[in-house]
C-alpha positions as CSV (number, residue, x, y, z in Angstrom):
1,M,102.7,67.0,104.4
2,Y,99.2,68.2,104.9
3,G,98.7,71.4,107.0
4,Q,98.1,75.1,107.1
5,C,100.5,77.6,105.5
6,W,102.2,79.9,108.0
7,K,102.2,82.8,105.6
8,C,98.9,82.8,103.7
9,G,96.8,80.4,105.9
10,K,95.7,78.1,103.1
11,W,95.2,74.4,103.9
12,G,96.6,71.6,101.7
13,Q,99.9,70.0,100.8
14,M,102.8,72.0,102.4
15,E,106.5,72.0,102.5
16,R,108.6,72.4,105.6
17,H,110.7,75.6,105.8
18,H,113.6,75.9,108.2
19,I,113.7,79.4,109.6
20,F,117.5,79.6,109.6
21,E,119.2,78.2,106.5
22,G,122.4,76.5,105.8
23,V,123.6,73.0,106.8
24,A,124.4,73.8,110.5
25,N,121.5,76.3,110.9
26,R,119.0,73.8,109.4
27,K,120.0,71.3,112.2
28,K,119.5,74.0,114.8
29,S,116.1,75.0,113.3
30,E,115.0,71.3,113.7
31,E,116.4,71.1,117.2
32,F,114.6,74.1,118.4
33,G,111.4,73.6,116.5
34,L,112.0,76.6,114.2
35,V,110.3,75.1,111.2
36,V,107.1,76.3,109.6
37,L,104.8,74.9,106.9
38,L,104.5,76.8,103.7
39,C,102.6,76.3,100.4
40,G,105.3,74.9,98.0
41,E,104.8,77.0,94.9
42,E,103.5,80.3,96.2
43,C,104.8,80.9,99.7
44,H,107.9,78.7,99.9
45,R,109.8,78.8,96.6
46,N,108.4,80.6,93.6
47,G,105.9,83.3,94.5
48,R,106.8,87.0,94.4
49,E,106.9,87.0,98.2
50,A,108.1,83.4,98.7
51,A,110.4,82.7,101.6
52,H,113.3,81.9,99.3
53,R,112.8,84.8,97.0
54,C,111.8,87.8,99.2
55,G,114.0,89.3,101.8
56,E,111.1,90.8,103.6
57,T,109.4,87.5,104.0
58,A,112.6,85.9,105.2
59,L,113.1,88.7,107.7
60,R,109.5,88.2,109.0
61,L,110.3,84.5,109.5
62,H,113.6,85.2,111.2
63,R,111.9,87.6,113.6
64,W,109.1,85.1,114.3
65,G,111.7,82.4,115.0
66,Q,113.8,84.6,117.3
67,R,110.7,85.5,119.3
68,K,109.6,81.9,119.6
69,F,113.1,80.8,120.6
70,M,113.3,83.5,123.3
71,E,109.9,82.8,124.7
72,E,110.5,79.0,124.9
73,Q,114.0,79.5,126.4
74,K,112.6,81.9,129.0
75,D,109.9,79.4,130.0
76,K,112.5,76.6,130.3
77,A,114.7,78.8,132.4
78,R,111.8,79.7,134.7
79,K,110.8,76.0,135.1
80,A,114.4,75.0,135.8
81,R,114.7,77.7,138.5
82,K,111.5,76.5,140.2
83,E,112.7,72.9,140.2
84,T,116.1,73.8,141.7
85,N,114.7,76.0,144.5
């Protein structure tokens, strides 16, 4: 998939990374749009600070995913309240 890396900003062929891992969590990541594009070699799998190798990078991604989820759910709740009033 062609796009821009979430971590380093490079453009090119990317891999999808699910913010929350594991079989059940991967499905939830898809459902809530908590998926980012990462460079395959450097930022996703094999680099020193790659998402699958570096706890700090994984934590940054988790925090970003949590903020995104909370903001989107807050907007959905606000919209639902307007529609029901």
